[in-house]
C-alpha distance (Angstrom), angle and dihedral (degrees) to the residues before:
residue distance angle dihedral
M1 . . .
K2 3.81 . .
L3 3.78 124.0 .
M4 3.84 105.5 -153.3
D5 3.75 140.3 169.7
M6 3.75 119.9 -143.3
R7 3.79 88.9 -135.4
D8 3.78 93.5 59.1
T9 3.78 111.8 113.9
D10 3.83 92.5 -129.9
F11 3.83 95.3 43.0
G12 3.83 95.5 109.7
E13 3.76 93.8 48.1
R14 3.88 92.7 49.4
F15 3.72 94.7 45.8
A16 3.84 92.1 48.5
V17 3.81 88.4 71.9
I18 3.80 89.0 65.0
L19 3.75 95.0 47.3
S20 3.82 94.4 50.1
R21 3.82 95.5 51.3
G22 3.77 113.1 135.7
E23 3.80 97.6 12.3
E24 3.83 95.1 111.5
I25 3.76 90.7 48.9
D26 3.76 91.5 53.8
R27 3.82 90.8 59.5
A28 3.79 92.2 44.5
V29 3.79 97.3 55.3
E30 3.78 100.1 39.1
G31 3.81 93.8 87.2
S32 3.81 92.7 50.8
V33 3.77 91.9 48.4
A34 3.79 92.7 49.9
E35 3.79 89.7 53.7
I36 3.85 90.9 51.5
I37 3.78 92.1 49.3
A38 3.84 91.3 48.7
D39 3.74 90.4 48.3
V40 3.83 92.7 53.8
R41 3.79 91.9 45.7
S42 3.78 89.5 52.1
R43 3.76 104.5 38.6
G44 3.74 101.1 22.6
D45 3.87 114.3 -173.6
Q46 3.76 94.6 10.0
A47 3.86 90.5 56.2
L48 3.86 88.7 49.8
L49 3.81 90.0 53.3
D50 3.80 94.8 47.6
L51 3.87 93.6 44.6
T52 3.80 93.1 47.6
R53 3.79 90.0 48.6
R54 3.84 89.7 50.3
F55 3.86 99.8 44.5
D56 3.78 104.4 25.9
R57 3.87 101.3 31.0
L58 3.76 89.5 -126.5
E59 3.84 118.7 144.5
T60 3.80 116.5 -159.1
S61 3.81 133.0 148.7
S62 3.79 97.2 -141.7
V63 3.75 139.4 24.1
A64 3.78 89.2 -123.5
E65 3.83 87.5 69.6
L66 3.81 87.6 59.5
E67 3.75 91.0 64.7
V68 3.76 115.3 95.7
G69 3.82 110.9 -126.4
E70 3.86 129.6 -140.5
T71 3.87 90.5 -108.8
E72 3.83 90.8 59.0
I73 3.79 91.2 45.7
D74 3.82 90.2 50.5
A75 3.83 90.2 50.1
A76 3.72 90.9 50.9
L77 3.75 92.2 52.3
A78 3.74 90.4 51.5
A79 3.82 91.4 49.5
V80 3.82 93.8 53.3
A81 3.79 114.5 96.3
A82 3.79 113.9 -110.1
D83 3.76 93.0 -119.4
D84 3.82 92.2 51.7
L85 3.77 93.7 48.1
A86 3.86 88.7 49.9
S87 3.79 90.9 53.1
L88 3.80 91.8 48.1
R89 3.79 90.1 49.2
H90 3.78 90.4 48.8
A91 3.81 90.0 53.4
V92 3.79 92.1 48.7
E93 3.85 91.2 51.2
R94 3.85 94.0 49.0
V95 3.82 94.6 44.2
T96 3.80 89.1 47.6
R97 3.85 93.7 51.5
F98 3.82 90.6 49.4
H99 3.80 95.0 49.5
E100 3.80 93.9 45.1
K101 3.79 86.9 66.3
Q102 3.85 87.8 60.4
R103 3.80 94.8 58.7
Q104 3.77 116.9 119.3
Q105 3.77 126.6 -158.8
T106 3.79 132.2 -142.0
W107 3.83 106.0 -95.5
L108 3.85 136.6 -168.7
S109 3.80 127.9 -162.4
T110 3.82 123.5 -152.6
E111 3.82 97.6 173.9
E112 3.80 87.7 130.1
P113 3.85 116.3 55.9
D114 3.78 95.4 -138.8
I115 3.85 101.8 37.1
M116 3.79 130.6 57.4
L117 3.83 119.9 -164.6
G118 3.76 130.8 178.3
Q119 3.71 152.7 134.1
K120 3.80 130.0 -105.1
V121 3.78 115.8 -150.4
T122 3.87 113.0 -155.0
P123 3.80 127.0 179.4
L124 3.79 116.7 -126.7
E125 3.77 113.4 -102.3
R126 3.83 99.7 -130.8
V127 3.81 134.0 2.2
G128 3.79 135.1 -175.8
I129 3.77 123.6 -143.2
Y130 3.76 121.9 -158.8
V131 3.84 115.3 -147.2
P132 3.86 115.6 -170.7
G133 3.77 121.1 -125.0
G134 3.75 133.9 173.0
K135 3.79 111.8 64.9
A136 3.81 93.1 32.7
S137 3.78 143.1 -1.8
Y138 3.73 121.0 -114.3
P139 3.82 119.1 -164.8
S140 3.78 86.8 158.5
S141 3.90 89.2 64.3
V142 3.79 88.7 54.6
I143 3.83 91.6 52.9
M144 3.87 95.6 43.3
N145 3.84 92.8 51.9
A146 3.81 102.5 34.1
V147 3.90 99.3 42.7
P148 3.86 96.7 60.5
A149 3.82 89.9 44.5
R150 3.81 91.1 52.9
V151 3.84 92.5 44.1
A152 3.83 88.4 51.2
G153 3.82 90.5 55.2
V154 3.84 99.9 -111.8
R155 3.80 107.9 177.1
E156 3.84 97.8 -141.4
I157 3.86 129.8 16.5
L158 3.83 117.6 -163.7
M159 3.76 123.1 -168.2
V160 3.76 128.5 -158.8
T161 3.77 123.4 -169.9
P162 3.81 132.5 167.1
T163 3.73 114.9 -116.8
P164 3.78 113.6 -173.4
G165 3.81 105.6 -152.1
G166 3.77 91.7 10.0
E167 3.76 100.8 -85.9
V168 3.87 117.7 129.7
N169 3.78 116.6 -154.3
P170 3.85 107.1 -109.7
H171 3.81 92.2 -137.8
V172 3.83 89.2 57.6
L173 3.78 90.4 50.7
A174 3.80 91.7 47.0
A175 3.83 91.2 50.2
A176 3.82 89.7 50.0
R177 3.87 92.5 53.4
L178 3.83 92.0 46.4
S179 3.85 92.2 47.2
G180 3.78 96.5 49.2
V181 3.76 102.8 -106.9
D182 3.78 110.9 168.8
R183 3.86 104.6 -161.6
I184 3.81 133.7 13.6
F185 3.77 128.3 -158.8
R186 3.82 129.0 -168.2
I187 3.80 95.1 -134.5
G188 3.77 129.4 109.8
G189 3.82 144.4 164.8
A190 3.74 126.4 50.6
Q191 3.78 90.3 -37.1
A192 3.82 91.3 63.5
V193 3.77 91.0 50.7
A194 3.79 91.8 48.9
A195 3.85 91.6 49.4
L196 3.83 92.2 52.1
A197 3.76 92.9 45.8
Y198 3.84 100.2 47.0
G199 3.80 101.8 18.6
T200 3.79 128.9 -134.7
A201 3.79 133.6 -141.0
T202 3.81 87.8 -84.7
I203 3.82 106.0 25.1
P204 3.84 113.2 64.3
R205 3.82 117.2 -133.6
V206 3.84 111.9 -108.5
D207 3.76 132.6 -147.2
K208 3.83 96.2 -133.4
I209 3.86 138.1 11.4
T210 3.77 120.3 -149.5
G211 3.76 135.4 171.0
P212 3.83 137.7 75.5
G213 3.75 129.1 -84.6
N214 3.80 143.6 155.0
I215 3.82 125.1 -64.0
Y216 3.83 91.1 -79.8
V217 3.77 92.5 53.9
A218 3.83 93.3 45.9
T219 3.79 90.7 48.5
A220 3.83 92.0 48.7
K221 3.84 91.0 51.5
K222 3.78 89.6 51.9
L223 3.89 92.1 50.5
V224 3.85 95.2 47.6
F225 3.75 95.0 45.6
G226 3.78 110.1 121.4
Q227 3.75 90.8 32.8
V228 3.75 86.4 63.7
G229 3.78 134.7 3.1
I230 3.84 120.6 -101.9
D231 3.80 133.0 -168.1
M232 3.78 98.2 -132.7
I233 3.74 144.3 -51.3
A234 3.84 103.5 -88.8
G235 3.79 118.6 -151.4
P236 3.79 130.9 -178.9
S237 3.79 115.3 -43.3
E238 3.81 120.9 -99.6
I239 3.79 143.2 -175.8
L240 3.81 130.8 -167.4
V241 3.78 119.8 -166.9
I242 3.78 121.9 -163.5
N243 3.77 114.4 -156.7
D244 3.83 137.5 178.6
G245 3.72 98.2 -164.1
S246 3.83 95.2 -86.5
G247 3.78 126.4 112.9
D248 3.74 133.6 39.9
T249 3.77 120.6 -48.0
A250 3.83 91.2 -146.6
H251 3.76 90.8 59.1
V252 3.85 93.9 49.7
A253 3.79 90.9 47.0
S254 3.84 92.7 51.7
D255 3.86 90.0 49.3
L256 3.82 90.8 52.7
L257 3.81 90.9 49.4
S258 3.81 91.7 49.0
Q259 3.82 87.1 73.4
A260 3.83 97.6 34.3
E261 3.88 91.0 60.8
H262 3.85 91.6 59.7
D263 3.81 95.2 77.0
E264 3.82 143.6 -40.8
L265 3.88 92.5 -89.9
A266 3.80 95.1 53.6
S267 3.78 117.3 116.7
S268 3.82 128.1 -142.3
I269 3.79 118.5 -174.7
L270 3.77 132.8 179.1
I271 3.80 120.4 -166.2
T272 3.79 111.0 -169.8
T273 3.87 135.0 170.6
D274 3.79 87.9 -148.0
R275 3.77 114.7 71.5
S276 3.77 92.8 -169.4
F277 3.78 90.6 54.8
G278 3.83 89.7 51.6
E279 3.83 92.6 50.5
R280 3.80 89.6 51.1
V281 3.78 90.9 49.9
A282 3.79 89.5 52.8
G283 3.78 90.7 56.0
E284 3.79 91.9 46.5
V285 3.81 91.0 51.1
E286 3.77 90.2 53.9
R287 3.79 90.6 49.9
Q288 3.85 93.4 49.2
L289 3.79 94.4 46.0
G290 3.80 89.0 68.8
L291 3.79 89.2 57.6
L292 3.87 96.3 57.3
S293 3.76 125.0 97.0
R294 3.76 86.0 -150.0
E295 3.76 93.4 50.3
S296 3.86 96.7 132.8
I297 3.83 90.1 56.2
A298 3.81 95.5 43.4
R299 3.75 93.0 44.9
A300 3.82 93.6 51.6
S301 3.82 90.3 49.3
W302 3.85 93.4 46.0
E303 3.82 94.7 46.3
S304 3.84 95.3 44.7
Y305 3.85 102.9 34.4
G306 3.77 108.2 12.3
A307 3.78 121.9 105.6
I308 3.83 141.8 178.7
I309 3.77 108.9 -155.7
V310 3.74 126.3 -167.4
A311 3.84 113.9 -144.8
G312 3.80 127.2 -167.9
S313 3.87 92.5 -133.3
L314 3.74 142.7 -5.8
D315 3.80 89.8 -103.7
E316 3.76 88.3 58.0
A317 3.84 91.0 49.0
V318 3.80 93.0 49.1
A319 3.80 92.4 48.3
F320 3.87 89.9 51.1
S321 3.82 90.7 48.5
N322 3.79 90.6 51.2
R323 3.79 90.4 53.7
I324 3.83 94.6 53.5
A325 3.86 95.7 38.3
P326 3.83 98.3 -148.0
E327 3.74 124.2 -145.8
H328 3.85 93.4 -133.6
L329 3.84 117.9 24.5
E330 3.78 119.6 -173.2
L331 3.81 118.5 -165.8
A332 3.85 96.2 -155.2
V333 3.83 92.6 175.8
A334 3.84 135.7 117.3
D335 3.82 92.1 -105.2
P336 3.78 111.6 25.2
F337 3.79 94.5 168.4
S338 3.79 90.8 64.2
L339 3.79 89.4 61.5
L340 3.85 97.8 42.9
P341 3.73 97.7 84.5
A342 3.82 92.1 57.4
I343 3.86 93.0 51.5
T344 3.78 106.9 102.2
N345 3.83 105.2 157.5
A346 3.87 122.6 42.7
G347 3.79 136.9 112.7
A348 3.80 94.5 -138.2
I349 3.81 130.4 -3.9
F350 3.81 121.1 -146.7
M351 3.77 113.5 -159.7
G352 3.82 125.1 -143.7
H353 3.76 138.2 -18.9
W354 3.79 95.9 -58.3
T355 3.81 99.7 54.1
P356 3.80 109.1 80.2
E357 3.80 117.2 -172.9
A358 3.82 88.7 -115.2
A359 3.81 89.4 69.4
G360 3.77 88.1 65.5
D361 3.82 93.0 44.6
Y362 3.69 93.5 62.4
L363 3.78 123.4 9.5
A364 3.82 118.7 -0.7
G365 3.79 92.7 92.7
P366 3.90 110.9 -115.3
N367 3.71 116.6 102.4
H368 3.84 119.6 -89.0
T369 3.86 94.8 -154.5
L370 3.80 96.7 101.0
P371 3.75 138.9 166.1
T372 3.77 116.0 -91.0
G373 3.77 138.6 -167.9
G374 3.78 96.1 38.3
T375 3.86 94.1 -53.2
A376 3.80 89.5 120.8
R377 3.81 82.1 88.2
F378 3.78 87.7 78.0
F379 3.92 107.8 2.5
S380 3.84 126.8 79.0
P381 3.81 130.6 -154.8
L382 3.79 117.0 -81.4
S383 3.77 109.2 -81.7
V384 3.82 145.1 160.3
D385 3.83 86.8 -82.6
D386 3.78 89.0 68.8
F387 3.77 91.0 62.5
V388 3.83 100.0 49.6
K389 3.78 134.7 62.1
K390 3.81 124.0 -146.8
S391 3.78 127.7 -141.9
S392 3.83 123.7 -165.3
I393 3.82 117.3 -127.2
V394 3.80 119.2 -147.2
C395 3.84 122.6 179.6
L396 3.83 120.2 169.8
S397 3.81 124.6 -177.7
E398 3.83 117.1 -144.7
G399 3.74 87.5 -97.4
G400 3.70 92.9 49.9
L401 3.84 92.9 52.8
K402 3.84 90.0 47.9
R403 3.76 89.6 52.9
L404 3.80 96.2 50.6
G405 3.86 97.9 27.3
R406 3.82 100.9 91.1
D407 3.77 92.1 55.4
I408 3.73 93.3 44.4
V409 3.80 91.0 52.8
R410 3.73 91.4 46.8
I411 3.85 95.3 52.8
A412 3.77 91.5 45.0
G413 3.80 86.8 54.6
L414 3.83 91.2 51.1
E415 3.84 86.5 58.3
G416 3.79 94.3 45.2
L417 3.75 92.7 -120.3
E418 3.82 103.5 140.9
A419 3.77 99.0 173.3
H420 3.83 90.1 54.1
A421 3.82 90.0 53.5
R422 3.80 93.1 45.8
S423 3.80 93.0 51.7
V424 3.74 86.2 65.9
S425 3.77 101.9 32.1
I426 3.82 92.4 50.9
R427 3.77 87.8 62.5
L428 3.80 94.7 44.6
D429 3.91 94.1 48.6
R430 3.81 95.4 48.9
């Protein structure tokens, strides 16, 4: 952890270490990921079997055996405690209600009597969602990716998840059933992304891939983009908390650690106008680290990429936040709504002392699949819009074309596109 002051002469240089985390690893793994993608394109199912055996220690004779059947899903539902199932169902209901408000309908405009314009909204046919496995199990990732796809009207939702040793977490399977996932495969890594992007004899090709994963998954999504749609390139998780010296230091410390426990590259940052408050938070973080079962991961993250920054004012803190565009932004201040108009870049904004980032991760309603690494400058949270495509509708009557035709021909001429101009003038001259 670094205690910094924005007015320090070396502040920019010291903070740059946090912003650049993971970049070198990106370059190092790209070659390996490209080889895996090429292998799946070339050998299809056999490559999936070989790679799953190699990376997940799972021996099967056919990819069909990697699909999770309905009997196994039923057994998982039966194995989940009633209270756990109720909580998952509650999350699905709230996330569904939020995303239903995002739905757009096809529309037509007849404001002009001789021209009709509009937009047709069409759900994607088939999507693939990636759900991480390995270090932790994430039923919330299932919900956040599958629910908006289902609300959008996607015809078929496939889910891939790595299962070292073959076992699928029952909570993940329960979340998949509750969220409307159609098919589940025990495959992960770059090979799963390649299978979804290009298809194999067993795995259908999808139109879009969404969901977070490790650096190999993120790199694979980047390399297959264009062949298939993707949501975004997700990097290590991050949280930034803006504070004015108000609130409880234990609360702020716990929120910082909620990101640090994700993985060693996660980043947790506090910007406060009260240096004493920041120092007390640092002590509280140290105390709470000892209480975590994932202490080694959280400590590595905190010591390498955590920071407590002293700002001269809340305006200075907000301006800094907008520059780095955090994935999760907590406004842990006495009056969060006074700052909200000035926030321009953030994946999700959590308002006040009683809105921990974890509420958004699981149950509040908005999506927790968020832009990372500064990409909140131009990316948005996953939404229903990610699972539809939009087509423009243009319908001109003869009178409408005659009314617009002269200007169309003139602009086509400015661009030197004679055939464009003629396709209009041939109708006008008839």
